Each structure stands twice: as structure tokens, then as C-alpha cells.
C-alpha positions as CSV (number, residue, x, y, z in Angstrom):
1,Q,-151.7,-23.9,-103.0
2,L,-149.8,-27.1,-102.4
3,Q,-149.5,-28.7,-99.0
4,A,-147.0,-31.4,-98.6
5,S,-147.2,-33.8,-95.7
6,G,-146.1,-37.2,-94.5
7,G,-142.6,-36.6,-93.7
8,G,-140.8,-37.8,-90.6
9,L,-138.2,-40.2,-89.2
10,V,-138.0,-43.5,-90.9
11,Q,-135.5,-46.4,-90.6
12,A,-133.4,-47.4,-93.7
13,G,-135.2,-50.2,-95.5
14,G,-138.6,-49.1,-94.2
15,S,-141.3,-47.2,-96.1
16,L,-143.0,-43.8,-96.0
17,R,-145.6,-42.1,-98.1
18,L,-145.6,-38.4,-98.8
19,S,-148.7,-36.6,-99.9
20,C,-149.3,-33.3,-101.6
21,A,-152.7,-31.9,-101.6
22,A,-153.7,-29.0,-103.9
23,S,-156.3,-26.4,-103.0
24,G,-157.5,-23.3,-104.7
25,R,-157.4,-24.7,-108.1
26,T,-157.8,-28.1,-109.9
27,F,-154.4,-29.6,-110.4
28,S,-155.8,-32.7,-112.1
29,S,-154.9,-31.2,-115.5
30,Y,-151.3,-30.5,-114.6
31,A,-148.0,-32.4,-114.5
32,M,-146.7,-32.8,-110.9
33,G,-143.3,-33.4,-109.6
34,W,-141.4,-34.1,-106.5
35,F,-138.0,-32.5,-105.7
36,R,-135.8,-32.7,-102.7
37,Q,-133.1,-30.6,-101.0
38,A,-130.5,-32.0,-98.6
39,P,-128.7,-29.9,-96.1
40,G,-126.0,-27.9,-97.9
41,K,-127.0,-29.2,-101.3
42,E,-129.1,-27.8,-104.2
43,R,-132.6,-28.8,-104.8
44,E,-132.8,-31.9,-107.1
45,F,-135.4,-33.7,-109.1
46,V,-136.9,-36.9,-107.7
47,A,-139.9,-37.9,-109.8
48,T,-142.6,-36.5,-112.1
49,I,-146.1,-37.6,-113.2
50,S,-148.1,-36.6,-116.2
51,W,-151.5,-34.9,-115.8
52,S,-153.3,-38.1,-116.6
53,G,-151.1,-40.2,-114.3
54,S,-150.2,-42.5,-117.2
55,S,-146.5,-41.4,-117.5
56,T,-143.9,-41.2,-114.8
57,Y,-140.2,-40.5,-114.8
58,Y,-137.7,-40.9,-112.0
59,A,-134.2,-39.8,-111.0
60,D,-131.8,-42.7,-111.3
61,S,-131.0,-42.4,-107.5
62,V,-134.6,-43.3,-106.6
63,K,-135.7,-45.6,-109.6
64,G,-137.1,-48.9,-108.4
65,R,-137.5,-47.7,-104.8
66,F,-139.9,-44.6,-105.1
67,T,-143.2,-44.5,-106.8
68,I,-145.1,-41.3,-107.8
69,S,-148.8,-41.4,-108.2
70,K,-151.8,-39.1,-108.3
71,D,-155.5,-39.2,-107.4
72,N,-157.2,-36.6,-109.5
73,T,-160.4,-37.1,-107.6
74,K,-158.7,-35.9,-104.4
75,N,-156.4,-33.4,-106.1
76,T,-153.5,-35.2,-104.5
77,V,-150.1,-36.5,-105.6
78,Y,-148.1,-39.1,-103.6
79,L,-144.6,-40.3,-103.4
80,Q,-144.2,-43.8,-102.0
81,M,-140.7,-44.2,-100.6
82,N,-139.7,-47.9,-100.2
83,S,-136.3,-49.0,-98.9
84,P,-135.2,-45.5,-98.2
85,E,-131.5,-44.9,-97.5
86,P,-129.8,-42.3,-95.3
87,E,-128.8,-40.5,-98.5
88,D,-132.6,-39.8,-99.1
89,T,-132.7,-37.5,-96.1
90,A,-133.9,-34.1,-97.3
91,V,-136.8,-31.7,-97.3
92,Y,-139.2,-32.9,-100.0
93,Y,-141.1,-30.5,-102.2
94,C,-144.0,-31.0,-104.5
95,A,-144.5,-28.9,-107.5
96,A,-147.2,-28.3,-110.2
97,R,-146.6,-27.3,-113.9
98,T,-149.6,-25.2,-114.9
99,R,-148.1,-24.4,-118.3
100,P,-149.1,-26.8,-121.2
101,S,-147.5,-30.1,-121.0
102,Y,-146.6,-32.1,-124.2
103,S,-147.2,-35.7,-124.9
104,G,-144.1,-37.8,-124.3
105,A,-142.3,-35.0,-122.5
106,Y,-141.0,-35.3,-118.9
107,Y,-140.2,-32.4,-116.7
108,S,-137.3,-32.7,-114.4
109,R,-136.0,-29.1,-114.0
110,I,-137.0,-26.6,-111.3
111,R,-137.9,-24.1,-113.9
112,D,-140.4,-26.5,-115.5
113,Y,-142.7,-25.9,-112.6
114,D,-144.9,-23.0,-111.6
115,Y,-146.3,-23.7,-108.1
116,W,-144.4,-25.1,-105.1
117,G,-145.4,-26.6,-101.8
118,Q,-143.7,-25.7,-98.5
119,G,-141.8,-28.9,-98.1
120,T,-141.8,-31.8,-95.7
121,L,-138.7,-33.1,-93.9
122,V,-137.8,-36.8,-94.3
123,T,-135.0,-38.2,-92.1
124,V,-133.7,-41.7,-92.8
125,S,-131.8,-43.3,-90.0
126,N,-129.4,-46.3,-90.1
């Protein structure tokens, strides 16, 4: 299971850190991702990190502002959100890819992932 937390109300230009804790199995061997879904919109990719944590990839809309990281000792993945904008308001979901991952590949599609957390709401105010 994946449990996302850390959402809430944040002012534009502030910062917020989301966490996603895994339980029931060790996700340290898996690529992890963050997605988000704004009201009335489809779920979209935000960021992904390789199983080792050595490779990351971001959506253009968050590149340079958000940082994904993972702590395999805690079975937890993070999304540091700096300088959020009102357009970042959404429910944020973490996801795990338990299928084999390939060196140099990055996974940005919903169907690339096998397990999903329940989501945490982030609201960015002006």
C-alpha cells in the first residue's frame, strides 16, 4: 500500500513537501512517480524517480520548481514543491512501478505504474 500525505493549503511562492510511505512490501527496488489531477482535468504526470534514486524526470510544467527524491531506508518517496503556483492545485498521487524498469528509461504514463496511493490535496492560493 502507498500512503500519500503532506497536502494542504499553501501560498503561491511558498513551499510544501509531500510524502508517500509504502507498506506491505519493499518499494526500494521500484521506480516511483507522482501524478496529479486538477478538478475537471485528467490525471497528469509530474515526476518520476528510478529505483536507486539516481535518475529523475519531470514534467515541463514543474521542472526547476519541484524535486522528487526517495529514502529507501524509510520506504518513502517525496515531492518537494517550491514556488508553487495556483495552477499546481490538484490532488497528488504517488505510484509505484513493480514491473522491471530499464536503465535509462523514464516512466511518465499512468499505465507504466502498478500501485497507486489514495491522493493528497494541494491547494495553492494567490
